[in-house]
C-alpha positions as CSV (number, residue, x, y, z in Angstrom):
1,G,-41.0,17.7,2.6
2,L,-43.8,18.2,5.0
3,T,-43.4,16.5,8.5
4,T,-47.2,15.7,8.4
5,P,-49.6,16.3,5.6
6,K,-52.4,17.3,8.0
7,G,-53.8,20.7,7.5
8,S,-51.6,21.1,4.4
9,G,-54.4,20.4,1.8
10,T,-52.0,17.8,0.1
11,N,-51.0,14.3,0.3
12,G,-47.6,15.1,1.7
13,Y,-45.7,14.6,-1.6
14,V,-43.4,17.4,-2.3
15,Q,-41.3,17.8,-5.4
16,R,-39.0,20.4,-7.1
17,N,-40.5,22.9,-9.6
18,L,-38.8,21.9,-12.6
19,A,-39.9,25.0,-14.5
20,N,-37.9,27.4,-12.0
21,L,-34.7,28.6,-13.3
22,R,-32.0,29.7,-11.1
23,P,-30.3,33.1,-11.8
24,Q,-26.9,32.5,-13.6
25,R,-23.7,34.3,-12.3
26,V,-22.4,36.8,-14.9
27,D,-20.0,38.7,-12.7
28,F,-17.0,36.4,-13.1
29,R,-15.0,39.2,-14.9
30,E,-15.4,41.6,-12.0
31,L,-14.6,38.9,-9.7
32,N,-11.3,38.2,-11.5
33,K,-10.4,41.9,-11.4
34,S,-10.8,41.7,-7.7
35,F,-8.9,38.7,-7.3
36,R,-6.0,39.8,-9.5
37,S,-5.8,43.1,-7.5
38,H,-4.4,41.5,-4.4
39,D,-3.0,38.1,-3.0
40,V,-5.5,35.8,-1.9
41,I,-3.4,34.7,1.2
42,K,-1.4,37.2,3.1
43,V,1.5,36.0,5.3
44,K,3.5,38.3,7.5
45,K,7.0,38.1,6.7
46,A,9.5,37.4,9.4
47,N,12.4,40.1,10.2
48,P,15.6,38.2,10.0
49,E,17.4,41.1,11.8
50,L,15.2,40.8,14.8
51,L,15.6,37.0,15.0
52,L,19.5,37.5,14.8
53,H,19.5,39.9,17.4
54,E,17.4,37.6,19.6
55,Q,20.4,34.9,19.0
56,K,23.0,37.2,19.8
57,R,21.1,38.3,23.0
58,K,21.0,34.5,23.9
59,V,24.8,34.3,23.2
60,E,25.5,37.3,25.6
61,L,23.5,35.4,28.3
62,E,25.5,32.4,27.9
63,L,28.7,34.4,28.1
64,L,27.5,36.1,31.5
65,N,27.0,32.7,33.0
66,L,30.4,31.5,31.7
67,E,31.9,34.6,33.1
68,D,30.4,34.0,36.6
69,E,31.5,30.4,36.6
70,L,35.1,31.4,35.8
71,R,35.1,34.1,38.4
72,K,33.8,31.6,40.9
73,S,36.7,29.3,39.9
74,G,39.3,31.7,40.8
75,M,40.5,32.8,37.4
76,K,42.0,36.2,36.9
77,E,40.2,39.1,35.5
78,E,42.4,39.5,32.5
79,E,42.2,35.7,31.7
80,I,38.5,35.8,32.0
81,E,38.2,38.9,29.6
82,E,40.5,37.0,27.2
83,Q,38.5,33.9,27.3
84,I,35.1,35.6,27.1
85,S,36.1,37.7,24.1
86,R,37.4,34.5,22.3
87,E,34.3,32.6,23.0
88,R,32.3,35.5,21.9
89,K,33.9,35.7,18.5
90,Q,33.4,32.0,18.0
91,M,29.7,31.9,19.1
92,L,28.8,35.0,17.0
93,R,30.4,33.4,13.9
94,A,28.5,30.1,14.6
95,V,25.2,32.1,15.0
96,E,25.9,34.1,11.7
97,D,26.8,30.9,9.9
98,G,23.6,29.2,11.2
99,T,25.5,26.3,12.9
100,L,24.6,27.6,16.4
101,R,20.9,28.2,17.1
102,Y,18.9,28.7,20.4
103,D,15.4,27.3,20.5
104,T,13.5,28.4,23.5
105,E,9.7,28.6,24.5
106,F,10.1,32.5,24.5
107,E,11.5,32.4,20.9
108,K,8.6,30.2,19.7
109,K,6.1,32.6,21.2
110,D,7.8,35.6,19.2
111,S,5.7,36.9,16.3
112,H,8.7,36.9,13.9
113,A,9.6,33.2,14.6
114,L,6.1,32.1,14.3
115,A,5.9,33.9,11.1
116,L,8.9,32.1,9.8
117,E,7.4,28.8,11.0
118,K,4.3,29.7,9.1
119,E,6.2,30.3,5.9
120,R,8.0,26.9,6.3
121,E,4.6,25.2,6.8
122,L,3.1,26.9,3.9
123,A,6.1,25.9,1.8
124,R,5.7,22.2,2.8
125,F,2.1,22.2,2.0
126,E,2.7,23.6,-1.4
127,K,5.4,21.0,-2.0
128,A,3.0,18.3,-0.9
129,L,0.2,19.6,-3.4
130,N,2.6,20.2,-6.1
131,I,1.7,23.9,-6.2
132,N,4.0,26.2,-8.0
133,R,3.7,29.8,-6.8
134,S,5.8,31.3,-9.4
135,H,3.3,30.2,-12.0
136,H,0.1,30.6,-10.1
137,V,-2.3,33.6,-11.0
138,A,-4.8,34.6,-8.5
139,G,-8.4,34.2,-9.7
140,Q,-7.7,32.2,-12.9
141,A,-9.8,29.4,-11.7
142,F,-12.8,31.9,-12.3
143,D,-11.9,32.9,-15.8
144,Q,-14.1,30.9,-18.0
145,E,-12.4,31.7,-21.2
146,L,-9.1,30.7,-19.8
147,Q,-10.4,27.6,-18.2
148,A,-12.0,26.7,-21.5
149,S,-8.6,27.3,-23.5
150,L,-6.7,25.3,-20.7
151,K,-9.2,22.5,-20.9
152,L,-8.8,22.5,-24.8
153,E,-5.0,22.3,-24.5
154,R,-5.4,19.4,-22.1
155,M,-7.7,17.5,-24.5
156,T,-5.4,18.2,-27.3
157,A,-2.4,17.0,-25.3
158,R,-4.2,13.7,-24.2
159,A,-5.3,13.2,-27.9
160,E,-1.7,13.5,-28.9
161,Q,-0.5,11.2,-26.1
162,E,-3.0,8.8,-27.4
163,R,-1.8,9.1,-30.9
164,Q,1.6,8.6,-29.8
165,K,0.6,5.4,-27.9
166,L,-1.2,4.2,-31.1
167,L,1.9,4.8,-33.2
168,A,4.0,3.2,-30.7
169,A,1.7,0.0,-30.5
170,K,1.7,-0.1,-34.3
171,K,5.5,0.1,-34.4
172,A,5.6,-2.6,-31.8
173,E,3.4,-4.7,-33.7
174,K,5.3,-4.4,-36.9
175,A,8.6,-5.0,-35.1
176,Q,6.9,-8.3,-33.6
177,K,5.8,-9.4,-37.0
178,K,9.2,-8.8,-38.6
179,A,10.9,-10.7,-35.7
180,E,8.3,-13.5,-36.3
181,K,9.2,-13.6,-40.1
182,L,12.8,-13.7,-39.2
183,R,12.3,-16.3,-36.7
184,E,10.5,-18.4,-39.4
185,K,13.2,-17.8,-41.8
186,A,15.8,-19.0,-39.4
187,E,13.9,-22.1,-38.6
188,K,13.5,-22.7,-42.3
189,A,17.2,-22.3,-42.9
190,K,17.9,-24.5,-39.8
191,K,15.8,-27.3,-41.2
192,K,17.5,-27.0,-44.7
193,A,20.8,-27.1,-43.1
194,E,19.9,-30.2,-41.0
195,A,18.6,-31.8,-44.3
196,K,21.7,-31.0,-46.0
197,L,23.8,-32.4,-43.2
198,E,21.7,-35.7,-43.0
199,K,22.3,-36.1,-46.8
200,L,26.0,-35.6,-46.5
201,R,26.0,-38.1,-43.5
202,S,24.0,-40.8,-45.6
203,R,26.2,-40.0,-48.5
204,Q,29.4,-40.5,-46.4
205,E,27.9,-43.7,-45.0
206,K,27.3,-45.2,-48.3
207,Q,30.8,-44.4,-49.5
208,R,32.1,-46.0,-46.4
209,I,30.0,-49.2,-47.0
210,K,31.2,-49.2,-50.4
211,E,34.8,-48.9,-49.5
212,E,34.5,-51.5,-46.8
213,Q,32.9,-53.8,-49.4
214,R,35.6,-53.0,-52.0
215,R,38.4,-53.6,-49.5
216,A,36.6,-56.9,-48.5
217,A,36.4,-58.0,-52.1
218,G,40.0,-57.1,-52.7
219,E,41.1,-59.3,-49.7
220,D,38.8,-62.1,-51.0
221,G,40.4,-61.9,-54.4
222,V,44.0,-61.9,-53.2
223,K,43.1,-64.9,-50.9
224,K,41.5,-66.7,-54.0
225,E,44.5,-65.9,-56.1
226,K,46.8,-67.3,-53.4
227,K,44.8,-70.4,-53.1
228,E,44.6,-70.8,-56.9
229,K,48.5,-70.5,-57.1
230,K,48.8,-73.0,-54.3
231,D,46.5,-75.4,-55.8
232,K,48.1,-75.1,-59.2
233,K,51.6,-75.6,-57.4
234,E,50.3,-78.7,-55.6
235,Q,48.7,-80.0,-58.9
236,K,51.9,-79.4,-60.7
237,E,53.9,-81.2,-58.0
238,E,51.6,-84.0,-58.1
239,D,51.8,-84.2,-61.9
240,D,55.6,-84.2,-61.6
241,D,55.5,-86.9,-59.0
242,K,53.3,-89.0,-61.4
243,E,55.3,-88.3,-64.4
244,G,58.5,-89.4,-62.3
245,K,56.7,-92.4,-61.2
246,A,55.7,-93.2,-64.8
247,A,59.0,-92.7,-66.1
248,E,60.7,-94.9,-63.4
249,K,58.0,-97.7,-64.3
250,K,58.8,-97.2,-68.0
251,E,62.4,-97.6,-67.3
252,K,62.1,-100.7,-65.3
253,K,59.8,-102.0,-67.9
254,D,62.4,-101.4,-70.5
255,K,65.2,-103.0,-68.4
256,K,62.9,-106.2,-68.0
257,E,62.3,-106.4,-71.7
258,K,66.0,-106.0,-72.6
259,K,66.8,-108.8,-70.0
């Protein structure tokens, strides 16, 4: 807006012209062709032969230092040469295998080493952002038809995922209802079994009480019978005594009458 309305002939209120239409970009196809013609990012490839040569040069420097130390120690020339040749074979084999590597400031400043480090850095960056260079096509982000088709594919895939989720939810709901029915059925069967068990227990209890009553009644009958027999026996004995006494009295009376 205006910093001050003085001298402008307006009240200082500025707004966008809604009737103005911006020109649309219609040259995307030409841009896509230019993008596809070359890579977007060009990285200078490292020369592995030069790097290996630099490592071998460092090995030779190490061997020269070792040769000077052995010569200072007083070792013979033949032994020094034999020792140096053996060390050279071992170190070169280690360098070729990658187990021995020299890392110096000079090597870091070398263009090939820097290119190799740049390649590794880009590889780490692509891995962090989940970028697949084998499936990446330069300029496809500006292809409107391709982006529309990709968007449609994503929408259909998302709709299919939602449909699968709904089907899974329905299946889970059906399984839950079935489980609830089975639980109710098992609960009813359990209650029915408990009722049958309770009836069986009450029936067994009644039978036990009847058996005890029957046994008690049987024991009372035996005791009563024994008592009746005993009473009859005693009564019989009393009757016999009475008859004996009566006979004795009668005999005595007859004897008296005879006298």
